[in-house]
C-alpha positions in Angstrom: 113.6 142.8 80.2 115.7 139.7 79.8 118.6 138.5 81.9 121.3 140.2 79.8 119.9 143.7 79.6 120.6 146.1 82.4 118.1 148.8 83.4 118.8 152.5 83.0 120.1 154.4 85.9 116.8 156.1 86.3 115.0 153.0 87.5 115.8 151.5 90.9 116.4 147.8 90.4 118.9 147.3 93.2 116.4 145.1 95.1 116.1 142.9 92.1 119.9 142.4 91.9 120.1 141.6 95.6 117.3 139.1 95.3 119.0 137.5 92.2 122.3 137.2 94.1 120.5 135.6 97.1 118.7 133.1 94.8 122.0 132.2 93.1 123.7 131.7 96.5 120.8 129.5 97.7 120.9 127.4 94.5 124.6 127.0 94.8 124.2 125.9 98.4 121.5 123.4 97.5 123.5 121.9 94.6 126.5 121.4 96.8 124.5 119.8 99.5 122.8 117.5 97.0 126.2 116.5 95.5 127.6 115.8 99.0 124.6 113.7 100.0 124.7 111.7 96.7 128.4 111.1 97.2 127.8 109.9 100.8 125.0 107.6 99.7 127.2 106.0 97.0 130.0 105.4 99.6 127.6 103.8 102.1 126.2 101.6 99.3 129.6 100.5 98.3 130.5 99.7 101.9 127.2 97.7 102.2 128.0 95.8 99.1 131.4 94.9 100.3 130.0 93.7 103.6 127.4 91.6 101.8 130.1 90.0 99.6 132.2 89.2 102.7 129.3 87.7 104.5 128.3 85.6 101.5 131.9 84.4 101.0 132.1 83.6 104.7 128.8 81.6 104.5 130.0 79.7 101.4 133.3 78.9 103.2 131.4 77.5 106.2 129.2 75.4 103.9 132.3 73.8 102.2 133.7 72.6 105.6 
């Protein structure tokens, strides 16, 4: 049985459909959490880079004086 064929009414595959739904919900939840974590990491890295640039420009300005 592949994913696109549905069983006959004689067989009881309700448990399989419930498990498939739960697996898809878990996968969706995991993907959304990973996307959110990746986005947060990128924002933190950009903030860190901005701070480093400000610190290096501040140090360079102090050296010039």
